[in-house]
C-alpha positions as CSV (number, residue, x, y, z in Angstrom):
1,X,0.0,0.0,0.0
2,X,1.1,3.5,-0.8
3,X,0.7,4.7,2.8
4,X,2.7,1.9,4.3
5,X,5.6,2.4,1.9
6,X,5.7,6.2,2.4
7,X,5.7,5.7,6.2
8,X,8.5,3.2,5.9
9,X,10.6,5.4,3.6
10,X,10.1,8.6,5.5
11,X,10.5,7.0,8.9
12,X,7.3,8.8,10.1
13,X,4.1,7.4,11.3
14,X,2.1,10.6,11.7
15,X,-0.1,10.0,8.7
16,X,-3.8,11.1,8.8
17,X,-6.8,10.3,6.7
18,X,-8.3,13.5,5.4
19,X,-10.9,12.5,2.8
20,X,-12.5,9.3,1.4
21,X,-14.0,9.2,-2.0
22,X,-16.4,6.2,-1.9
23,X,-17.6,6.6,-5.5
24,X,-14.2,6.1,-7.0
25,X,-12.6,4.1,-4.1
26,X,-9.6,6.2,-3.1
27,X,-8.6,8.0,0.0
28,X,-6.5,11.2,0.6
29,X,-3.9,11.2,3.4
30,X,-1.4,13.7,4.8
31,X,2.0,12.5,5.8
32,X,4.5,14.7,7.7
33,X,7.9,14.4,6.2
34,X,10.9,13.7,8.5
35,X,12.8,16.9,7.9
36,X,9.7,19.0,8.7
37,X,10.0,21.1,5.6
38,X,7.1,19.7,3.7
39,X,4.1,17.3,4.0
40,X,2.9,14.9,1.4
41,X,-0.8,15.0,0.5
42,X,-1.4,11.8,-1.5
43,X,-4.0,9.4,-2.8
44,X,-4.3,5.8,-2.0
45,X,-6.6,3.5,-4.1
46,X,-6.2,5.1,-7.5
47,X,-3.7,2.3,-8.4
48,X,-6.4,-0.2,-8.3
49,X,-7.6,1.2,-11.6
50,X,-5.5,0.0,-14.5
51,X,-4.7,2.8,-16.9
52,X,-4.6,2.0,-20.6
53,X,-1.4,4.0,-21.3
54,X,0.7,4.5,-24.4
55,X,4.2,3.1,-24.8
56,X,5.9,6.2,-23.5
57,X,4.0,5.9,-20.2
58,X,4.0,2.1,-20.0
59,X,5.2,2.2,-16.4
60,X,2.2,4.3,-15.3
61,X,-0.5,1.7,-15.5
62,X,-1.0,2.0,-11.7
63,X,-0.6,5.5,-10.3
64,X,-1.2,7.6,-7.2
65,X,-1.1,11.4,-7.1
66,X,0.3,13.8,-4.6
67,X,0.8,17.4,-3.6
68,X,4.1,18.3,-1.9
69,X,2.9,21.0,0.6
70,X,4.9,23.2,2.9
71,X,4.6,21.9,6.5
72,X,3.0,25.2,7.7
73,X,0.1,24.7,5.2
74,X,-3.3,25.0,7.1
75,X,-5.7,22.8,5.2
76,X,-8.6,24.0,7.3
77,X,-8.1,27.5,5.9
78,X,-6.6,26.8,2.4
79,X,-8.2,23.5,1.5
80,X,-8.0,23.7,-2.3
81,X,-5.3,20.9,-2.4
82,X,-7.7,18.4,-1.0
83,X,-10.5,19.6,-3.2
84,X,-8.4,19.5,-6.4
85,X,-6.6,16.2,-5.5
86,X,-10.1,14.6,-5.1
87,X,-11.4,16.1,-8.4
88,X,-8.2,15.2,-10.4
89,X,-8.0,11.7,-9.0
90,X,-11.6,11.0,-10.2
91,X,-10.8,11.7,-13.8
92,X,-9.2,8.5,-15.1
93,X,-12.1,6.3,-13.9
94,X,-14.9,8.9,-14.5
95,X,-13.8,9.6,-18.0
96,X,-12.3,6.2,-18.9
97,X,-9.0,7.8,-19.6
98,X,-5.5,7.9,-18.2
99,X,-2.8,10.2,-16.8
100,X,0.8,10.5,-17.9
101,X,3.9,12.6,-17.2
102,X,3.3,16.1,-18.6
103,X,-0.6,16.0,-18.7
104,X,-2.3,19.2,-17.8
105,X,-5.6,19.7,-16.1
106,X,-7.5,23.1,-15.7
107,X,-8.7,24.3,-12.3
108,X,-12.3,24.6,-13.3
109,X,-14.2,25.4,-16.5
110,X,-13.3,28.2,-17.1
111,X,-10.0,27.9,-15.1
112,X,-9.9,30.0,-11.9
113,X,-7.0,31.0,-9.7
114,X,-6.4,28.6,-6.9
115,X,-6.4,31.4,-4.3
116,X,-6.6,35.2,-4.5
117,X,-2.8,35.8,-4.1
118,X,-1.8,32.8,-6.2
119,X,-2.9,33.0,-9.8
120,X,-2.0,29.5,-10.9
121,X,-5.1,28.1,-12.6
122,X,-3.9,24.8,-14.1
123,X,-2.0,21.7,-12.9
124,X,0.7,19.6,-14.6
125,X,1.5,16.1,-13.7
126,X,5.1,15.1,-13.2
127,X,7.3,12.3,-12.2
128,X,8.7,12.9,-8.7
129,X,11.8,15.0,-8.4
130,X,12.1,16.6,-5.0
131,X,10.3,13.6,-3.3
132,X,12.8,11.2,-4.9
133,X,15.7,13.4,-3.7
134,X,14.2,13.5,-0.2
135,X,13.6,9.9,0.5
136,X,15.5,8.1,-2.3
137,X,12.3,6.6,-3.5
138,X,12.3,2.9,-4.1
139,X,8.6,2.5,-5.1
140,X,7.3,-0.9,-5.8
141,X,7.5,-1.7,-9.5
142,X,3.8,-1.7,-10.3
143,X,2.7,1.6,-8.7
144,X,4.1,5.0,-9.5
145,X,3.6,8.4,-8.0
146,X,2.8,11.5,-10.1
147,X,3.2,15.0,-8.6
148,X,0.4,17.5,-9.1
149,X,2.1,20.9,-9.7
150,X,0.1,24.2,-10.0
151,X,1.0,26.2,-13.1
152,X,0.1,29.5,-14.5
153,X,-1.8,30.3,-17.8
154,X,1.5,31.5,-19.3
155,X,3.2,28.2,-18.4
156,X,0.3,26.2,-19.9
157,X,0.5,28.3,-23.1
158,X,4.3,27.7,-23.3
159,X,3.8,24.0,-22.9
160,X,1.1,23.9,-25.6
161,X,3.5,25.8,-28.0
162,X,6.6,23.8,-27.2
163,X,6.0,20.6,-25.2
164,X,6.0,19.4,-21.6
165,X,9.6,18.4,-21.9
166,X,10.7,22.0,-22.8
167,X,8.5,23.4,-19.9
168,X,10.1,21.0,-17.4
169,X,13.6,22.1,-18.6
170,X,12.5,25.7,-18.0
171,X,11.3,24.6,-14.5
172,X,14.6,23.0,-13.8
173,X,16.5,26.1,-15.0
174,X,14.4,28.2,-12.6
175,X,14.6,25.7,-9.7
176,X,10.9,24.8,-9.8
177,X,9.9,21.4,-8.8
178,X,6.8,19.8,-7.2
179,X,7.1,21.7,-3.9
180,X,4.1,24.0,-3.7
181,X,5.2,27.7,-3.4
182,X,2.3,30.1,-3.5
183,X,4.8,33.0,-3.7
184,X,6.4,31.9,-7.0
185,X,5.6,33.7,-10.2
186,X,5.4,32.3,-13.7
187,X,8.7,31.3,-15.2
188,X,7.3,32.2,-18.7
189,X,6.8,35.7,-20.0
190,X,4.3,37.0,-22.5
191,X,5.2,36.5,-26.1
192,X,6.7,39.6,-27.7
193,X,7.5,39.6,-31.4
194,X,7.5,35.8,-31.4
195,X,9.9,35.6,-28.5
196,X,9.2,33.9,-25.2
């Protein structure tokens, strides 16, 4: 189980159940990370659904999703990570589809800012980076984690014009990973005379 392996890898046992989606048979947990810098908000149960993936994402037939939150995050006040993790986690079963590395999801229709002082209005799914570095992730072969990263409209447009690979390179150049930072700004500028 996802929860048991994360607890074993982080050396922490303070994992709490926050939400249960009985319609799609998954739960959302919050795990405190050992270095106290971030918490992991993750799903458990999505992996029971077998995704019909393409060859590029062949290892993602069984996935779980997560947000990498700052430890100080107050989910009673700013609960959009729970709300959106639940909404996003329903999509593969609900729409008979699948998620892969680089897929984007709007925050609503039309997309809305996640909170007044944080104008990100889309999410991109990514293979773990910071989480792997933190706990030297040795995930069991059949289940993989995908990070849910809030992105801005300009970043979405950049991805659509170029590719998710080029956007992730831009993220890396700007030291952006899956750690949620509501103070970050878009790493992409408006197009001017065809330049980005």
